[in-house]
ZAMAR-853407 format. One line per 10 residues: number of its first residue (from 1); for each residue x, y, z of N, C-alpha, C, O. Coordinates in pm, whole numbers, plus 50000, padded with zeros to 5 digits. Example, Ala and Ser with C-alpha at 12.3 -4.5 7.8 and 13.67 -1.06 7.14 Angstrom:
! residues 2
1 = 51319:49431:50780:51230:49550:50780:51320:49670:50780:51424:49668:50846 | 51285:49775:50708:51367:49894:50714:51290:50003:50787:51341:50114:50804
! end
This chain:
! residues 63
1 = 47036:54119:32780:46957:54011:32728:47032:53937:32617:47033:53813:32616 | 47096:54008:32526:47174:53941:32422:47311:53910:32478:47372:53992:32546 | 47361:53790:32447:47494:53754:32491:47565:53680:32378:47501:53621:32291 | 47696:53685:32381:47777:53622:32277:47789:53472:32304:47774:53427:32418 | 47816:53395:32199:47834:53252:32212:47952:53209:32126:48007:53289:32049 | 47990:53086:32138:48099:53033:32056:48041:52970:31929:47924:52933:31926 | 48122:52959:31828:48080:52892:31705:48040:52748:31732:47945:52697:31671 | 48111:52683:31823:48080:52544:31857:47939:52533:31914:47860:52449:31869 | 47905:52617:32012:47773:52610:32075:47663:52645:31974:47557:52584:31975 | 47689:52743:31889:47591:52782:31788:47568:52668:31689:47453:52636:31657
11 = 47675:52608:31640:47662:52495:31547:47590:52377:31612:47508:52312:31548 | 47619:52351:31739:47554:52241:31811:47404:52267:31823:47323:52177:31799 | 47366:52389:31860:47225:52425:31872:47153:52405:31740:47046:52345:31735 | 47211:52455:31632:47147:52446:31501:47141:52301:31454:47038:52258:31400 | 47248:52226:31473:47249:52088:31423:47153:51998:31500:47105:51899:31446 | 47125:52030:31625:47035:51948:31706:46889:51993:31698:46801:51931:31758 | 46863:52101:31625:46727:52151:31609:46670:52103:31476:46732:52124:31372 | 46554:52039:31478:46494:51994:31351:46472:52113:31257:46430:52221:31301 | 46500:52094:31129:46489:52202:31031:46350:52264:31028:46337:52384:31005 | 46248:52184:31051:46112:52238:31047:46083:52333:31162:45983:52404:31160
21 = 46170:52334:31263:46154:52426:31376:46235:52554:31360:46234:52639:31449 | 46305:52568:31250:46390:52686:31229:46322:52780:31131:46289:52741:31019 | 46302:52904:31173:46249:53010:31086:46350:53122:31086:46417:53146:31186 | 46362:53191:30975:46456:53302:30971:46404:53412:30881:46321:53389:30792 | 46452:53532:30904:46421:53647:30821:46554:53709:30780:46634:53749:30865 | 46577:53716:30650:46704:53771:30600:46697:53923:30590:46593:53979:30556 | 46807:53987:30620:46823:54132:30598:46709:54215:30656:46648:54295:30584 | 46679:54197:30783:46577:54276:30850:46629:54417:30868:46741:54438:30917 | 46550:54513:30829:46587:54653:30846:46473:54725:30918:46372:54663:30952 | 46487:54853:30939:46381:54930:31005:46248:54917:30932:46142:54920:30994
31 = 46254:54903:30799:46131:54894:30720:46048:54771:30755:45925:54778:30760 | 46114:54659:30780:46041:54534:30806:46037:54496:30953:45985:54390:30987 | 46089:54579:31039:46097:54545:31181:45960:54522:31245:45945:54433:31328 | 45860:54602:31208:45726:54584:31265:45668:54448:31230:45604:54384:31314 | 45689:54403:31107:45637:54273:31065:45706:54160:31140:45641:54064:31183 | 45837:54171:31157:45911:54069:31232:45865:54067:31377:45847:53960:31435 | 45845:54184:31435:45798:54192:31574:45661:54126:31588:45637:54057:31687 | 45573:54145:31493:45442:54082:31496:45454:53930:31494:45386:53862:31571 | 45539:53878:31408:45560:53733:31401:45618:53679:31531:45577:53573:31578 | 45713:53751:31589:45773:53706:31716:45669:53706:31829:45671:53617:31915
41 = 45581:53803:31830:45475:53807:31931:45382:53687:31918:45337:53632:32019 | 45352:53646:31794:45267:53529:31772:45332:53404:31831:45265:53324:31897 | 45461:53388:31808:45532:53272:31862:45538:53278:32014:45512:53178:32081 | 45571:53395:32067:45587:53411:32212:45455:53394:32287:45456:53368:32408 | 45343:53406:32218:45213:53389:32284:45193:53245:32330:45121:53220:32426 | 45259:53151:32262:45238:53010:32298:45367:52935:32332:45361:52831:32397 | 45482:52986:32290:45609:52916:32310:45718:53015:32346:45705:53135:32324 | 45825:52963:32401:45946:53045:32414:46030:53015:32290:46006:52917:32220 | 46128:53100:32262:46211:53077:32144:46351:53133:32167:46374:53212:32258 | 46442:53090:32082:46579:53139:32084:46594:53233:31965:46559:53199:31852
51 = 46647:53350:31991:46666:53451:31887:46815:53466:31862:46893:53492:31954 | 46855:53449:31737:46995:53465:31699:47004:53589:31611:46934:53598:31510 | 47090:53683:31647:47105:53807:31571:47243:53809:31507:47344:53794:31576 | 47247:53827:31375:47373:53835:31301:47371:53967:31225:47307:53977:31121 | 47441:54069:31275:47443:54197:31203:47510:54181:31066:47615:54119:31054 | 47448:54237:30965:47504:54235:30830:47570:54370:30803:47508:54474:30824 | 47693:54367:30758:47761:54491:30719:47712:54538:30582:47711:54657:30552 | 47672:54442:30500:47609:54475:30372:47491:54381:30356:47498:54266:30399 | 47384:54427:30295:47266:54343:30282:47293:54231:30183:47331:54254:30068 | 47271:54108:30231:47288:53992:30145:47214:53875:30206:47223:53852:30326
61 = 47143:53804:30126:47076:53684:30172:47166:53565:30143:47205:53544:30028 | 47199:53488:30244:47292:53376:30225:47229:53241:30254:47292:53138:30230 | 47107:53238:30306:47047:53108:30340:46953:53062:30232:46894:52955:30244
! end
C-alpha cells in the first residue's frame, strides 16, 4: 500500500494542494496512534485522502 515517490512529485502534490486542505500530525508515536486513527476514519467516512509518512529518527516538529 505504501510506495516511494520522488521529491519532485511530492513537491508538486503539495504545491498544487490548497493549504486549507492540508492537515498534519507531528511526531506520531504509539501513544497518539489511536487518536490519529480516529481522525483518519472520520475523513475516510466521507472522502478519500493521501497519506504521507515521514519516519523521524529523532522527535522534532518542523512544520
